[in-house]
C-alpha positions as CSV (number, residue, x, y, z in Angstrom):
1,M,85.0,78.3,138.8
2,N,86.7,78.4,134.8
3,P,85.3,76.7,132.0
4,P,86.7,73.5,130.8
5,A,89.6,73.6,127.8
6,T,87.3,72.5,125.5
7,A,83.9,74.9,126.4
8,Y,82.6,77.0,123.8
9,R,83.0,80.6,124.8
10,P,81.5,83.3,123.0
11,A,83.4,86.5,124.2
12,R,86.6,85.3,124.1
13,A,86.1,83.6,120.2
14,W,84.4,86.5,118.7
15,S,87.7,88.5,120.3
16,I,89.8,86.2,118.6
17,T,87.3,86.5,115.3
18,F,87.7,90.3,115.1
19,L,91.5,90.1,115.3
20,V,91.4,87.6,112.3
21,F,89.0,90.5,110.9
22,I,91.3,93.1,110.8
23,F,94.1,90.5,109.7
24,M,92.1,89.9,106.7
25,M,91.9,93.8,106.4
26,V,95.4,94.5,106.2
27,N,96.3,91.1,103.8
28,Y,93.5,93.1,101.1
29,I,94.8,96.3,101.8
30,D,98.4,95.3,100.5
31,K,97.2,92.7,97.6
32,V,95.3,95.8,96.0
33,A,97.7,98.4,96.7
34,L,100.0,97.7,93.7
35,G,97.0,98.5,91.2
36,L,95.4,101.3,93.3
37,V,99.3,103.1,92.4
38,A,99.4,101.6,89.3
39,V,100.0,104.8,87.2
40,P,102.9,106.5,88.9
41,I,104.3,103.3,89.3
42,M,104.2,103.0,85.4
43,N,105.4,106.4,84.8
44,E,108.6,106.1,87.5
45,F,110.1,102.8,85.8
46,H,108.5,103.6,82.0
47,L,106.3,100.4,81.8
48,S,104.5,99.4,79.4
49,P,100.2,98.4,80.9
50,T,101.5,94.8,79.3
51,E,104.9,95.0,81.5
52,F,103.2,95.9,84.7
53,G,100.4,93.4,84.0
54,V,103.6,91.0,84.4
55,L,104.5,93.0,87.5
56,A,101.1,92.7,89.0
57,S,100.9,89.1,88.4
58,S,103.8,88.2,90.4
59,F,102.0,88.2,93.0
60,Y,100.2,84.8,92.3
61,W,103.3,83.3,90.6
62,L,103.8,81.2,94.3
63,F,100.5,82.0,96.0
64,P,98.9,78.6,95.1
65,V,102.0,76.5,96.4
66,A,102.9,78.4,99.6
67,C,99.2,78.2,100.1
68,V,99.2,74.3,99.7
69,A,102.3,74.4,101.8
70,G,101.1,76.6,104.8
71,G,97.7,74.6,104.8
72,F,100.0,71.3,105.9
73,L,102.4,73.6,108.4
74,A,99.1,74.3,110.1
75,N,98.1,70.4,110.3
76,R,101.2,70.4,112.6
77,Y,102.0,73.9,114.1
78,R,99.7,76.3,116.3
79,A,97.7,78.7,113.7
80,K,98.6,81.6,116.5
81,T,102.4,81.0,115.6
82,L,101.5,80.8,111.7
83,L,99.7,84.0,111.7
84,L,102.2,86.1,113.5
85,I,104.8,84.7,110.9
86,M,102.9,85.6,108.1
87,A,101.8,89.4,109.1
88,L,105.8,89.8,110.2
89,L,106.7,88.9,106.8
90,W,103.8,90.8,104.9
91,S,105.8,94.3,106.9
92,A,108.9,93.4,105.6
93,A,107.9,92.4,102.0
94,Q,106.4,95.9,102.0
95,L,109.5,97.6,102.7
96,P,112.0,96.7,99.4
97,I,108.6,98.3,97.5
98,A,109.5,101.4,99.0
99,L,112.6,101.1,98.5
100,A,112.4,99.8,94.9
101,A,115.5,101.7,92.4
102,S,113.8,99.1,89.9
103,A,110.4,97.1,88.6
104,T,112.5,94.5,89.0
105,A,112.7,94.5,92.4
106,I,109.3,95.4,93.1
107,V,108.5,91.9,91.5
108,V,111.0,90.2,94.2
109,A,109.1,92.1,96.8
110,R,105.5,90.9,95.7
111,V,106.5,87.2,95.0
112,L,107.8,87.0,98.7
113,L,104.6,88.8,99.5
114,G,102.2,86.2,97.8
115,I,104.2,83.3,99.7
116,G,103.2,85.5,102.3
117,E,99.6,85.5,102.1
118,G,98.9,82.5,100.1
119,P,98.2,80.0,103.7
120,S,96.0,83.7,105.2
121,G,93.0,82.4,104.4
122,P,92.9,78.7,104.7
123,T,95.0,79.0,108.0
124,A,93.1,82.4,109.3
125,T,89.3,79.9,108.4
126,H,91.7,77.4,110.3
127,A,92.3,79.2,113.8
128,I,88.8,80.4,113.9
129,F,87.3,77.0,114.0
130,K,89.1,75.9,116.6
131,W,87.2,78.4,118.9
132,F,83.6,77.5,117.4
133,P,81.6,74.5,117.3
134,N,80.4,73.2,114.2
135,E,77.1,74.5,113.9
136,R,78.2,78.1,115.4
137,R,80.4,78.7,112.3
138,N,79.2,80.4,109.9
139,L,79.0,84.1,111.0
140,P,82.4,84.3,112.2
141,Q,83.9,83.0,108.8
142,T,81.9,85.5,107.4
143,T,82.9,87.9,109.5
144,M,86.5,86.9,108.4
145,L,85.7,86.6,104.8
146,M,84.3,90.8,105.3
147,G,87.6,92.0,106.6
148,A,88.5,91.5,102.7
149,T,85.7,92.9,101.5
150,F,86.5,96.3,104.1
151,G,90.1,96.2,103.3
152,I,89.3,96.6,99.5
153,M,87.0,99.7,100.9
154,V,89.6,101.1,103.1
155,A,92.4,100.6,100.5
156,S,90.2,102.6,97.8
157,M,89.8,105.7,100.1
158,V,93.2,105.7,102.2
159,I,95.8,104.7,100.0
160,P,95.1,107.5,96.7
161,P,95.3,110.4,99.0
162,I,98.3,109.2,100.7
163,S,100.2,108.7,96.8
164,A,99.1,112.4,96.4
165,Q,100.2,113.7,99.6
166,W,103.7,112.4,100.1
167,G,104.4,109.7,97.1
168,W,103.4,106.1,96.5
169,R,106.4,105.1,98.1
170,A,105.1,106.2,101.7
171,C,101.8,103.6,100.9
172,F,103.9,100.7,101.5
173,V,105.9,102.6,104.1
174,I,102.9,103.0,105.9
175,M,101.4,99.3,105.2
176,S,104.7,97.9,106.4
177,G,103.8,99.9,110.0
178,V,100.6,98.5,110.0
179,G,101.4,94.8,109.4
180,L,103.4,95.1,112.0
181,A,101.1,96.7,114.6
182,W,98.5,94.1,113.8
183,A,101.5,91.8,114.5
184,V,102.2,93.2,118.2
185,L,98.2,93.3,118.8
186,W,98.0,89.1,118.1
187,A,101.3,88.2,120.0
188,L,100.0,90.2,122.4
189,F,96.1,89.3,122.6
190,G,95.6,86.1,120.2
191,A,95.3,82.3,121.5
192,E,95.1,79.0,120.1
193,G,91.4,77.0,120.5
194,T,90.6,74.1,121.7
195,L,87.4,72.9,120.2
196,D,88.7,70.6,118.2
197,V,89.1,67.8,121.0
198,A,85.6,68.3,121.2
199,S,84.4,68.8,117.6
200,D,86.2,65.4,116.9
201,A,84.4,63.4,119.6
202,G,84.4,60.1,117.8
203,R,87.1,60.3,115.9
204,S,90.4,59.1,116.8
205,A,92.9,62.0,117.1
206,A,95.4,59.7,115.5
207,A,93.6,58.9,112.8
208,K,94.8,60.3,108.9
209,I,93.0,59.3,105.9
210,P,95.1,59.6,102.7
211,Y,94.3,63.1,101.2
212,R,93.7,61.0,98.0
213,T,90.6,59.4,99.7
214,L,90.0,63.0,100.9
215,L,90.0,64.7,97.5
216,C,87.7,62.1,96.1
217,N,85.5,62.1,97.9
218,A,81.8,63.6,96.4
219,T,81.2,66.0,98.4
220,I,84.4,67.9,99.1
221,L,84.7,67.4,95.2
222,G,81.4,69.1,94.6
223,T,82.2,71.7,97.6
224,M,85.5,72.5,95.7
225,G,83.4,72.9,92.5
226,L,81.1,75.4,94.3
227,H,84.3,77.1,95.4
228,F,85.7,77.2,92.0
229,V,82.5,79.1,90.1
230,A,81.9,81.2,92.6
231,D,85.9,82.4,92.9
232,W,85.9,82.5,89.3
233,M,82.7,85.1,89.4
234,V,84.8,86.9,92.3
235,V,88.3,87.4,90.0
236,L,86.1,88.7,87.3
237,A,84.3,91.4,89.4
238,T,87.6,92.7,90.9
239,T,89.2,92.3,87.1
240,W,86.5,93.5,84.8
241,L,83.7,95.3,86.6
242,P,85.0,99.0,86.9
243,A,86.1,98.7,83.2
244,Y,82.4,97.4,82.6
245,L,81.1,100.0,84.1
246,Q,83.4,102.6,82.2
247,Q,83.9,101.2,79.0
248,A,80.4,99.0,78.3
249,L,77.7,101.4,80.7
250,G,79.1,104.9,80.1
251,F,79.6,106.0,83.6
252,D,82.7,108.2,83.5
253,A,86.0,106.9,85.8
254,V,85.2,108.9,89.4
255,T,81.5,107.6,88.8
256,A,82.5,103.8,87.8
257,G,84.8,104.0,91.3
258,R,81.9,105.0,93.1
259,L,79.7,102.4,91.4
260,F,82.0,99.7,92.4
261,A,82.3,100.7,96.2
262,L,78.5,100.6,95.6
263,V,78.4,97.1,94.4
264,V,81.0,96.0,97.4
265,V,78.5,97.5,99.8
266,V,75.6,96.2,98.6
267,S,77.2,92.6,98.8
268,I,77.8,92.6,102.5
269,P,74.4,92.7,104.0
270,I,73.7,89.6,101.3
271,N,76.2,87.8,102.8
272,F,75.6,88.2,106.4
273,L,71.9,87.5,105.6
274,M,72.3,84.2,103.8
275,S,74.8,83.2,106.5
276,Y,72.6,83.8,109.0
277,I,69.4,81.8,107.5
278,S,72.3,78.7,107.2
279,Q,73.3,79.0,110.6
280,R,69.8,79.1,112.5
281,L,68.9,76.3,110.1
282,L,71.9,74.7,111.3
283,T,70.9,75.6,114.8
284,S,67.0,74.2,114.6
285,G,68.0,70.8,113.4
286,V,68.4,71.2,109.8
287,S,71.1,68.8,108.5
288,S,74.1,70.3,107.2
289,R,73.7,69.0,103.8
290,G,69.7,71.3,103.6
291,A,71.7,74.2,105.5
292,R,75.2,74.1,104.1
293,G,75.1,72.3,101.2
294,M,71.5,73.4,99.6
295,V,72.1,77.0,100.5
296,A,75.3,77.2,98.7
297,C,73.6,75.6,95.6
298,A,71.2,78.2,96.3
299,C,72.6,81.1,96.1
300,T,75.2,79.6,93.5
301,T,72.1,79.1,91.2
302,I,70.7,82.4,91.8
303,A,73.8,84.3,91.0
304,G,74.8,82.3,88.1
305,L,70.9,83.4,86.1
306,L,71.8,87.1,87.4
307,L,74.7,86.6,85.1
308,C,73.1,85.1,82.3
309,V,70.2,87.5,81.9
310,L,72.2,90.3,83.0
311,M,72.9,89.7,79.0
312,L,69.4,88.3,77.9
313,V,67.1,91.3,79.0
314,P,67.5,95.1,78.4
315,F,67.8,96.2,81.6
316,S,69.5,100.1,82.7
317,P,72.8,100.1,83.4
318,M,71.9,101.0,87.3
319,Q,69.6,97.6,87.4
320,K,72.8,96.1,85.8
321,V,74.7,97.5,88.8
322,Y,72.6,96.2,90.9
323,L,72.6,92.4,89.4
324,L,76.0,92.1,89.6
325,A,76.1,93.4,93.6
326,A,73.2,90.7,94.1
327,A,75.6,87.6,92.2
328,L,78.8,88.8,94.0
329,G,77.3,88.7,97.4
330,L,75.5,85.7,97.0
331,A,78.9,84.3,95.4
332,I,80.7,85.5,98.7
333,T,78.2,83.4,100.5
334,V,79.4,80.6,98.9
335,F,83.0,80.5,99.9
336,T,81.7,80.6,103.8
337,L,79.4,78.0,103.3
338,A,82.2,75.7,101.2
339,I,85.2,76.3,103.4
340,G,82.5,75.4,106.4
341,I,81.4,72.1,104.7
342,V,85.6,71.3,104.2
343,G,85.9,72.0,107.9
344,E,82.8,70.0,109.1
345,V,83.6,67.0,107.1
346,V,87.6,66.4,107.6
347,P,89.2,65.5,110.6
348,A,90.6,68.3,112.9
349,G,94.1,67.4,112.2
350,Q,93.8,67.4,108.3
351,R,91.6,70.4,107.9
352,G,94.1,73.1,107.1
353,A,95.8,71.4,104.8
354,M,92.5,70.4,103.4
355,L,91.0,74.3,103.2
356,A,94.2,75.2,101.8
357,I,94.2,72.9,98.6
358,S,90.8,73.9,98.1
359,N,91.8,77.3,98.0
360,A,94.6,76.4,95.3
361,I,92.8,74.6,93.3
362,A,90.1,77.8,92.8
363,T,92.9,79.9,92.4
364,V,94.6,78.3,90.2
365,G,91.5,77.4,88.3
366,T,90.3,80.8,88.1
367,L,93.3,82.2,86.8
368,P,92.1,81.9,82.5
369,A,89.1,84.2,83.8
370,P,90.8,87.8,83.4
371,I,92.3,85.9,80.3
372,I,88.9,84.8,78.5
373,T,87.4,87.7,79.5
374,G,89.5,89.4,77.8
375,W,89.6,87.9,74.5
376,L,85.9,87.9,74.3
377,I,86.3,91.9,75.1
378,Q,88.8,91.7,72.4
379,T,87.2,89.7,69.4
380,S,84.1,91.8,69.7
381,T,84.7,93.7,67.1
382,G,82.2,95.8,65.3
383,Q,79.6,94.5,68.5
384,P,78.8,97.4,71.0
385,M,81.3,97.2,73.7
386,V,79.1,96.0,76.1
387,H,78.8,92.3,73.9
388,G,82.3,91.4,75.3
389,Y,82.4,91.8,78.6
390,E,78.5,90.4,78.7
391,M,79.7,87.3,77.2
392,G,82.0,86.8,79.9
393,F,79.5,87.3,82.8
394,L,76.9,85.0,80.6
395,L,79.9,82.6,80.6
396,T,80.6,82.8,84.1
397,G,76.6,82.3,84.9
398,A,77.2,79.0,82.8
399,L,80.1,77.3,85.0
400,M,77.7,78.6,88.0
401,L,74.7,77.2,86.8
402,I,76.8,73.6,86.6
403,G,78.8,73.9,89.3
404,A,75.6,74.6,91.4
405,G,74.1,71.6,89.2
406,I,77.2,69.0,90.4
407,G,76.6,70.0,93.9
408,Y,72.7,69.7,94.5
409,R,73.3,65.9,93.0
410,Y,76.6,65.1,95.3
411,I,77.4,67.5,98.8
412,D,76.2,66.1,101.6
413,P,78.4,66.2,104.6
414,E,76.3,63.9,106.7
415,R,77.1,61.1,104.4
416,A,80.9,62.5,103.4
417,R,81.6,62.2,107.3
418,K,80.5,58.6,108.0
419,A,82.4,57.5,105.1
420,L,85.3,58.9,106.4
421,K,84.8,58.0,110.1
422,A,84.1,54.1,108.6
423,F,87.0,54.6,107.1
424,A,89.8,55.8,109.7
425,E,88.1,52.9,111.8
426,R,88.8,50.5,109.5
427,P,90.7,47.5,110.9
428,A,94.5,47.6,109.7
429,P,95.3,44.7,107.1
430,D,97.3,41.7,108.5
431,L,100.7,42.4,107.6
432,T,101.8,38.9,109.0
433,L,99.5,36.7,107.0
434,Q,100.3,38.7,103.9
435,R,103.9,37.8,104.2
436,A,103.2,34.5,104.7
437,A,101.2,33.8,102.0
């Protein structure tokens, strides 16, 4: 006898999760590839570092806009279809880079790539949530996010040798083929989950809550605050950590690259452990406030303290590397738990858009992180090089402690669900009486 359409099917759910894991891995290989071939591109097109910075940043010019637009599309259309379209767009956007005769052509292609990848994270999350009940979403969500981590690792190991052997353009041809291969697999084996029907029991499927009301909810605001400070940490690490290892801690370029990979590797078990603890608490009957909200706030607090003591305590260079790895792993865990809270609180019919809005706000809000840290490094003249970098980490730690404090005070998913349910079920105003008055 086949299970009902709304039954949880673990094997099928995890097969979809694995495909989405590969999706995110390809996503991040595409995203970081340009930086790994920066030197040959700058040499060929005679670009200064500043000009290359503008070229690299073009990926993010329309990224937040596309993220929000894609989220609203995810409310109306099947996630399977949207992910397939994104993968095809990525594949198409890689070829103009491989054939580019000018830096301008690369900019146009990277803008298109940013449009295609902007909605990818929220839409992939929305797709997975349709396959898992609320109390079992942490680990698949963590697995999906680990696709990004593995993508960075694979890119750092594969792209430089390809570039050295066949030239930097070959990298983008190969990535186009990889994206197309994933699209074929997804078209054949991908499917749309149906658990939203069960998970929205007790709430009218047709009920729509104004987005202004959702965005003003205290739990959602507190969760977005955690997402923002965690993203600030991740953006700072991916932008400045390799340079910090070289210029501040004194490692050579090769060793710094290996240590950066070590930081990423160490962060993986931390993320899985904290996500597992949170999920076990949920399945044991602990409230979502405790199992998700307080665990997320605790991770944010510990990460913030680690970043603060980095400057205030005289650790050895390797001890600082391990502290940063722990802080990064905890920050990535906050993504998983914060996304889970939003997905739990918001009606399923509006979840795609709210996940996208949260992601877009975090992305826009953290754009100053590399710039502010760069200014701190530049203005630390007369101080040891380590001072400017660690001032940036100290600022990040302070922001994380503030975000955690707000989260402790306001995040309460159960209360938020009740309030939003009551809002959705309130009686409609009698317009006839209002007109008569």
